[in-house]
C-alpha positions in Angstrom: -12.5 3.9 -11.2 -13.8 1.7 -9.0 -16.2 2.2 -6.4 -14.9 1.4 -2.5 -16.7 1.7 0.4 -14.7 1.3 3.6 -11.1 2.3 1.7 -9.5 4.8 4.6 -7.0 7.0 3.2 -4.6 9.1 5.4 -2.0 11.2 4.5 0.7 10.8 7.3 2.9 13.8 6.6 4.7 15.5 3.6 5.9 12.3 2.1 3.9 9.3 3.3 0.3 7.8 3.2 -1.4 5.1 4.9 -4.4 3.5 2.3 -5.7 0.9 4.4 -8.1 -2.1 2.3 -11.0 -3.6 3.9 -11.7 -7.0 2.4 -15.0 -5.0 0.5 -12.5 -2.9 -1.1 -10.3 -5.8 -2.2 -13.2 -7.7 -3.8 -13.9 -4.4 -5.5 -10.6 -4.2 -7.2 -10.5 -8.5 -7.3 -7.6 -8.1 -5.5 -5.7 -10.9 -3.2 -2.8 -10.2 -0.8 -1.0 -13.1 -1.8 -1.0 -11.9 -5.8 -0.4 -8.1 -5.1 2.8 -8.3 -6.9 4.8 -5.0 -8.8 5.7 -7.8 -11.4 1.6 -8.2 -11.9 0.2 -5.2 -14.8 -3.2 -5.5 -12.9 -1.6 -4.9 -9.6 0.6 -1.8 -11.1 -3.1 -0.8 -11.9 -5.0 -0.9 -8.9 -1.8 0.6 -7.0 -2.1 3.7 -10.0 -5.8 3.8 -9.3 -5.2 4.2 -5.4 -2.6 6.5 -6.0 -5.1 8.9 -8.2 -8.3 8.6 -5.8 -5.7 9.2 -3.0 -4.6 12.8 -4.7 -8.4 14.0 -4.9 -9.0 13.4 -1.4 -5.7 14.3 0.1 -3.5 16.1 -2.3 -0.7 13.8 -1.6 0.9 13.5 -5.3 3.2 10.8 -6.6 3.4 12.0 -10.0 7.0 11.4 -11.4 9.2 11.0 -8.4 10.0 7.8 -6.9 8.0 5.6 -3.9 8.7 2.6 -1.7 5.5 0.2 -1.7 4.9 -1.1 1.1 2.5 -3.8 1.6 0.8 -5.5 5.2 -1.8 -7.4 5.1 -4.4 -7.3 7.7 -7.3 -9.3 9.7 -9.7 -7.6 7.1 -7.8 -6.7 3.7 -4.5 -4.6 3.6 -2.5 -1.6 4.5 0.0 -0.2 1.9 2.0 2.2 2.9 3.2 4.8 0.4 6.2 6.5 1.0 8.5 9.6 -1.2 11.4 8.9 -1.9 14.1 11.6 -2.7 17.2 11.6 -4.3 19.1 13.1 -1.7 17.9 11.9 0.7 19.3 8.5 1.6 17.1 6.5 3.7 18.8 4.1 6.1 17.4 0.4 5.8 16.4 -1.6 9.4 16.5 -5.1 9.2 14.6 -6.8 11.7 14.7 -11.0 12.3 11.5 -12.4 14.3 12.2 -14.7 16.1 9.3 -17.9 16.1 9.6 -19.6 19.3 6.5 -21.2 18.2 6.0 -24.7 15.9 3.9 -24.3 13.0 0.3 -26.1 13.7 -2.4 -27.4 11.3 
């Protein structure tokens, strides 16, 4: 298990867990947000390791359960939201469109 100093783990409720990784944590995991993909074995291994750490600290267990995983970049790392999915519970998906009124600049 990789030693992380700044990582924040919050069990939101029985089905949701939020893990915030600071830049130091990202470096410890040798992880870049733009390379954090489920299709990448290294990323899957990191997610599994984060879930083991979270279970030890909060009791949140995703063992043999379906998960929705959302990763959001932050100013100093990223936030990862884990949501346990139930076959009985169909989560309504909402789609939002962000209108960008500003032109990109360099």
